[in-house]
C-alpha positions, 0 to 999 in steps of 0.5 A, a space after each residue: 509471530 510478534 506484533 511487529 511481524 503482523 503489522 509489517 505483513 498487514 502493511 505489505 498486503 495493504 500496499 499490494 491491494 492499493 497498487 491493484 487499485 491504481 492499476 484498475 482505476 487508471 484508465 477511468 479515474 486518474 484522481 482515484 489512481 493518484 490517491 491510491 498510489 499515494 496511500 500505497 506508497 505510505 503503506 509500503 514506506 511504513 512497512 519498510 521503516 518497520 523492517 529497519 
C-alpha cells in the first residue's frame, strides 16, 4: 500500500466520522453540525481529488 492509498483511506475515514458528527450534533447544536459538515466536505473532496 503506497502513501497515497493510506492518505485516501484516512481522508475517507475522517469524512465518515465527521458525517457521524453532523448526525449527532444536528438536534442540539446547529453550528457544530455545520462546522462538522464543512470539514467532512473538505475531507471527502480531498480524497476524491487524490483519486483523480
